[in-house]
C-alpha positions as CSV (number, residue, x, y, z in Angstrom):
1,M,90.3,58.5,116.4
2,H,93.9,59.2,117.9
3,L,94.2,63.1,119.5
4,T,96.7,63.8,116.7
5,Q,94.0,63.1,114.0
6,R,91.7,65.3,115.8
7,F,93.8,68.0,116.1
8,I,94.8,67.8,112.2
9,I,91.0,67.9,111.5
10,V,90.2,71.0,113.8
11,A,93.1,72.6,112.6
12,V,92.3,72.2,108.9
13,A,88.2,73.3,109.6
14,A,89.6,76.3,111.3
15,M,91.9,77.3,108.5
16,A,89.3,76.6,105.6
17,M,86.9,79.1,107.9
18,V,89.8,82.0,107.9
19,L,90.4,81.4,104.2
20,C,86.7,81.6,103.2
21,A,86.4,84.4,105.5
22,G,89.1,86.7,104.2
23,P,87.0,88.1,101.0
24,A,83.5,88.3,103.1
25,M,85.4,90.6,105.6
26,A,86.4,93.1,103.0
27,R,84.0,96.0,103.4
28,S,82.6,97.8,100.6
29,Y,83.0,101.6,100.3
30,N,79.8,101.7,97.8
31,G,77.7,104.4,98.4
32,A,77.3,108.2,98.8
33,W,79.9,109.8,101.4
34,P,79.2,113.3,102.8
35,V,82.6,115.2,102.5
36,T,83.2,118.6,104.5
37,V,86.1,120.9,103.4
38,T,87.4,123.4,106.3
39,G,90.6,125.5,106.2
40,S,90.7,126.1,102.7
41,Q,91.2,129.2,100.8
42,R,88.6,129.0,98.1
43,S,86.8,125.3,98.5
44,N,85.4,125.3,101.9
45,G,81.9,123.4,102.0
46,T,79.9,120.1,102.3
47,G,79.2,118.1,99.5
48,C,78.3,114.3,98.5
49,L,81.1,111.9,96.8
50,T,79.7,108.7,95.4
51,L,81.8,105.7,95.2
52,N,80.9,102.6,93.1
53,G,83.1,99.4,92.7
54,T,85.2,97.0,94.3
55,P,86.4,97.1,97.8
56,T,89.7,98.1,96.1
57,G,88.2,101.1,93.7
58,G,86.2,101.8,90.9
59,A,84.3,104.9,89.8
60,A,83.7,108.1,91.9
61,S,81.5,111.4,91.0
62,L,80.8,114.4,93.1
63,V,78.0,116.8,93.8
64,Y,79.7,120.0,95.4
65,G,79.1,123.9,95.7
66,G,76.2,123.3,93.4
67,F,78.2,121.5,90.5
68,K,78.2,118.0,89.5
69,Y,81.2,116.3,88.7
70,P,80.4,112.8,87.1
71,Y,83.8,111.9,86.0
72,G,86.4,110.4,88.7
73,S,87.9,107.1,90.3
74,F,88.9,105.8,93.6
75,L,91.3,103.2,94.8
76,V,92.0,102.0,98.4
77,L,95.4,100.7,99.2
78,N,97.3,99.8,102.1
79,G,94.6,101.4,104.3
80,I,94.3,104.6,102.3
81,L,91.6,105.7,100.3
82,M,92.3,108.3,97.4
83,A,89.4,109.6,95.2
84,T,89.6,111.8,92.0
85,I,87.3,113.8,90.2
86,S,87.8,115.4,86.8
87,E,87.5,119.0,87.4
88,P,86.5,120.7,83.8
89,L,88.3,124.1,83.4
90,Y,89.0,126.6,80.7
91,G,91.6,125.4,78.5
92,Q,92.7,122.5,80.5
93,N,91.2,120.1,83.3
94,G,92.1,120.0,86.8
95,A,91.2,117.3,89.7
96,L,89.7,117.5,93.1
97,M,91.4,115.2,95.1
98,F,90.2,113.1,98.5
99,T,92.7,111.2,100.4
100,A,91.8,109.7,103.9
101,P,92.7,106.5,105.9
102,A,90.1,103.6,105.0
103,N,89.5,100.6,107.0
104,R,87.0,98.0,106.9
105,G,84.0,100.1,105.1
106,H,85.1,103.5,107.1
107,I,86.5,106.5,106.4
108,G,88.7,108.4,108.4
109,Q,89.7,112.2,108.5
110,G,92.1,113.1,105.9
111,I,93.2,116.1,103.2
112,F,91.5,117.7,99.9
113,E,93.2,119.3,97.5
114,N,92.1,121.4,94.3
115,I,94.7,120.9,91.6
116,E,94.3,123.2,88.8
117,G,97.6,123.5,87.1
118,G,100.7,125.9,87.5
119,S,100.8,127.6,91.1
120,N,97.0,127.7,91.4
121,F,95.9,125.1,94.0
122,D,94.2,125.1,97.2
123,F,93.9,122.3,99.7
124,G,92.3,121.7,103.3
125,E,91.0,119.7,105.8
126,L,88.7,116.8,104.8
127,S,86.1,114.9,106.9
128,F,83.7,112.3,105.9
129,G,80.1,111.9,107.3
130,M,78.2,108.5,107.5
131,K,78.0,106.3,104.5
132,N,74.6,106.8,102.8
133,R,73.6,110.2,104.4
134,C,73.6,112.7,101.7
């Protein structure tokens, strides 16, 4: 076997390994994540954000401040996680939004926003704890 043939065989094998490893390298964000909000006017505290879906998005729910919020969704795009939880209010719905950098199954520090319509909103700093620790 010539050196060129060996090189081609090794190159093809290496490329096949990289292509097969690509999807396996995507890490799941599924699980229960402790979330802590600080620096907010009305929403400081710790809760549990549960994510369930594919590595790029799916369903989300939240337990926070003694309340259960079962309806929400999340997505991970360009290294940013955004989870939106529906917040039932009187006469309208609000949204609790959690935005943070996400990479290889880890979620960094971010921003929390409570949107209640009009000029009634609240925001703060957001930190995520270790996955499945709540």
